[in-house]
N, C-alpha and C positions, 0 to 999 in steps of 0.2 A: 479206882472205882471199878466194880465188876459190871461187865456188859450184860444186859438182859436180852433174852431172845424174844422175838415177836411171835414165835410159835406157841400155841397152847399146849398144855400137858397132853401127853399121848395116852390118856386113859380111855378115850373114846375110839381109838384106832390102833391098828397093828401095822407095822412097817417091816418089810423084808427086802432083801436085795434081788429077789426074783431068781429064775432059773437061768443057767448058762445056755445060750442059744448058739447052735452050730452053723446057722446060715445068716446072711446079711439081711438086716432089716432097715428100712428107711421111713422117715416121717415125711408125709406129703400134705400139702394144702390143696383141697379140691374146690374149684369154682364150678358149681353145677349150672349156674345161669349161663356162663360163657363157655362151658364145656371144655375146660382145660385144668391142668394141675401143675404144681410147682414142687419140686423136691426140696425139702428143707435140710436134708442131710441124713447121714447114717446114724443109727442108734449105737452108742458105745457102751452105755451102762443102763441098767434097769432099776427101777424102784417101784415096788408095789405097795400101795396103801389100801388097807381094808378097814372100813368103819365097823365098829361094834354096834350093830343095830339094836340089840337087846338093851344095851346100856343107854342109848339115846332115847328109846321108847319109854324107859323107866323114869325119865326126867320130867 
């Protein structure tokens, strides 16, 4: 039996791997109420998703 993906068809969006980055980037969670942050780790790979707004507005 063939597995089905939960993802919808990519007709309304474009996906790319992004640009190679020469410096270290980190993801952080910022708590503005208590005024502190927590590092969640370094970014190793990028994924850029862009919605096709024109296609969405035509629906």
